[in-house]
matplotlib code that plots the C-alpha trace (Angstrom):
import matplotlib.pyplot as plt

x = [119.2, 116.4, 114.3, 111.2, 110.2, 107.0, 106.8, 104.6, 102.9, 102.3, 105.6, 107.7, 106.8, 104.7, 105.1, 101.6, 101.8, 101.2, 98.0, 96.6, 97.6, 95.8, 92.7, 92.1, 91.9, 89.9, 87.3, 86.9, 86.6, 83.9, 82.1, 82.2, 85.3, 86.9, 90.2, 91.2, 93.8, 97.4, 97.6, 94.7, 96.7, 99.2, 96.2, 94.5, 97.5, 97.9, 94.3, 92.4, 90.1, 87.1, 88.5, 89.7, 86.3, 84.6, 87.3, 86.3, 82.7, 83.3, 85.9, 84.3, 80.6, 79.9, 76.3, 77.2, 77.6, 80.9, 80.2, 79.8, 83.2, 84.9, 83.4, 83.9, 87.6, 88.2, 86.5, 88.5, 91.9, 90.9, 91.9, 95.4, 95.9, 94.5, 96.4, 99.1, 100.9, 104.4, 106.6, 109.4, 112.9, 114.5, 111.3, 111.5, 115.3, 114.8, 112.2, 114.4, 117.2, 114.9, 113.7, 117.3, 118.0, 114.8, 113.5, 109.7, 107.9, 104.5, 102.7, 101.0, 99.1, 96.7, 95.2, 92.0, 92.3, 90.9, 93.3, 96.3, 95.3, 94.7, 98.1, 100.0, 98.5, 99.0, 102.7, 103.1, 104.0, 100.7, 101.5, 105.0, 103.9, 102.9, 100.1, 98.6, 97.2, 94.9, 92.4, 90.1, 92.1, 93.3, 90.7, 92.8, 95.4, 99.1, 98.8, 98.6, 101.1, 98.6, 99.1, 102.9, 102.8, 100.3, 102.5, 105.5, 103.4, 102.3, 105.9, 106.8, 109.1, 109.4, 109.0, 112.8, 113.5, 111.1, 112.1, 109.4, 110.2, 108.2, 108.3, 106.1, 107.4, 104.3, 104.4, 108.1, 107.4, 104.5, 106.5, 109.6, 107.5, 106.4, 109.9, 110.2, 113.2, 112.6, 113.9, 112.9, 113.0, 113.1, 109.9, 109.5, 106.2, 108.0, 110.8, 109.6, 110.1, 113.2, 115.6, 113.3, 112.9, 116.6, 117.0, 114.2, 114.6, 117.2, 118.2, 117.6, 117.6, 117.5, 116.3, 115.3, 118.5, 120.3, 118.4, 120.9, 123.6, 122.1, 121.1]
y = [103.3, 102.4, 99.6, 99.9, 101.5, 103.1, 103.4, 105.7, 104.0, 106.3, 107.7, 105.7, 102.0, 102.3, 104.6, 106.1, 109.9, 110.9, 109.0, 111.1, 114.3, 113.2, 111.9, 115.2, 117.1, 114.4, 114.3, 118.0, 118.1, 115.4, 117.7, 120.6, 122.4, 123.1, 124.4, 122.9, 125.0, 123.8, 123.8, 121.6, 118.4, 120.2, 121.4, 118.0, 115.8, 117.1, 116.2, 113.1, 111.5, 113.0, 116.5, 116.5, 115.5, 118.3, 120.7, 119.8, 120.5, 123.8, 125.3, 124.3, 124.5, 121.0, 119.8, 116.3, 114.7, 114.1, 110.4, 110.6, 112.3, 109.7, 106.8, 108.3, 109.1, 105.7, 104.1, 106.2, 105.0, 101.5, 99.9, 101.4, 100.1, 96.7, 96.2, 98.6, 100.6, 99.1, 99.0, 101.5, 100.2, 98.0, 97.5, 93.7, 93.8, 96.4, 94.3, 91.2, 93.2, 94.3, 90.8, 89.6, 92.2, 91.5, 95.1, 95.2, 97.6, 98.8, 101.3, 104.6, 105.9, 108.6, 106.6, 104.5, 101.3, 99.2, 100.6, 100.1, 96.5, 95.9, 97.2, 95.6, 92.2, 92.3, 93.3, 90.5, 92.7, 92.9, 90.1, 91.3, 94.3, 94.3, 96.8, 99.2, 102.3, 104.7, 107.4, 104.5, 104.1, 107.7, 110.1, 113.2, 112.0, 112.8, 116.5, 115.2, 112.8, 110.3, 107.9, 107.8, 107.5, 104.7, 103.0, 103.1, 101.6, 98.8, 98.1, 98.0, 101.0, 104.5, 107.4, 108.0, 104.4, 104.6, 105.8, 107.2, 107.1, 109.6, 111.5, 114.4, 117.4, 117.9, 114.3, 114.5, 117.7, 116.0, 112.9, 115.0, 117.3, 114.2, 113.0, 110.3, 109.8, 110.8, 110.0, 111.7, 109.7, 111.0, 111.1, 113.2, 114.6, 116.2, 117.8, 121.4, 120.5, 118.5, 121.0, 121.6, 117.9, 117.4, 120.1, 118.9, 115.1, 113.3, 111.3, 111.6, 108.7, 108.7, 105.1, 102.6, 100.6, 103.5, 102.6, 99.9, 102.6, 103.8, 100.5]
z = [120.9, 118.3, 119.6, 117.3, 114.1, 112.8, 109.0, 107.0, 104.1, 101.1, 99.8, 102.3, 101.7, 98.5, 95.5, 95.5, 96.1, 92.4, 92.5, 95.4, 93.6, 90.5, 92.3, 94.1, 90.9, 89.0, 91.8, 91.8, 88.0, 88.2, 90.6, 88.1, 89.4, 86.0, 87.1, 90.5, 92.3, 92.3, 96.1, 96.8, 97.3, 99.6, 101.7, 102.1, 102.6, 106.1, 107.0, 108.0, 105.4, 107.3, 107.4, 103.8, 102.6, 104.5, 103.2, 99.6, 100.4, 102.1, 99.8, 96.5, 97.7, 96.6, 96.9, 98.3, 101.7, 103.4, 103.3, 99.5, 99.1, 101.3, 99.4, 95.9, 96.4, 97.9, 94.9, 92.5, 93.9, 94.9, 91.6, 91.8, 95.3, 94.4, 91.1, 90.3, 93.1, 93.7, 96.7, 96.9, 96.6, 99.3, 101.3, 101.7, 102.2, 105.0, 106.7, 106.5, 108.1, 110.9, 111.5, 111.7, 114.3, 116.3, 115.9, 115.8, 113.3, 112.4, 110.1, 110.8, 107.8, 106.8, 104.0, 104.0, 106.1, 103.4, 100.8, 103.0, 103.6, 99.9, 98.7, 101.5, 101.0, 97.3, 97.8, 100.4, 103.4, 105.3, 107.7, 108.4, 110.4, 114.1, 113.4, 110.8, 112.4, 110.6, 111.5, 112.4, 115.6, 115.8, 114.3, 114.9, 112.3, 112.1, 113.0, 116.6, 118.1, 119.5, 116.6, 117.0, 120.8, 120.4, 117.9, 120.2, 123.0, 120.7, 119.9, 123.6, 123.3, 124.8, 122.3, 122.6, 121.5, 118.5, 115.1, 112.8, 109.1, 107.0, 103.7, 104.9, 106.8, 109.0, 110.1, 111.0, 113.0, 114.9, 115.8, 116.8, 119.0, 121.0, 121.6, 119.0, 116.8, 113.2, 109.8, 106.6, 103.4, 99.9, 97.8, 94.7, 96.0, 99.0, 97.0, 97.9, 101.6, 101.2, 102.8, 105.8, 106.2, 106.3, 108.9, 111.1, 111.1, 113.1, 110.0, 106.3, 103.8, 100.0, 100.2, 102.9, 102.5, 104.3, 107.5, 108.3, 108.7, 111.9, 113.6]

ax = plt.figure().add_subplot(projection="3d")
ax.plot(x, y, z, "-o")
ax.set_aspect("equal")
plt.show()
């Protein structure tokens, strides 16, 4: 029985994944990398902010500090989070449904804490969540299950009672390996992994409104 839910943010609650694919390439071009490789976003999306910044420096021999990379990329995407990125379909309706059923929920995200707060406050959902966990609280990120186990504890649930909703295959694999229930949700950015997501996750949704079918 599902007693608590952990939502991913980017690609699950907000429609933001294209922005991250664009900013990786734009940042590298700004640093003189004239033809950024096509796989760069796929590589860094599995990393924490700290590790992805070091990856850029090491792979492309950038003459900047890790702190500069972190700050510059945050600055490049800040305006989108503060002004433009929309919620994905059925978010508020889904949260209303969970509130009616008395099911608590939180967020676990790999994005910058300040950006997560900015977009969630602008979209009116920040105060609805029990917590928003990032690599500030869990520096190892979503390649390790700590963030999901910690989220379940905050919800007052066991891992087996907690559903993790994610659009990324590696996050689903991490949560599932730790004994949490998992649901994949469609996002265009994850289309190459769609079949594997459907095979790996306990559930698969085209849209968040389908969550009510399993509760």
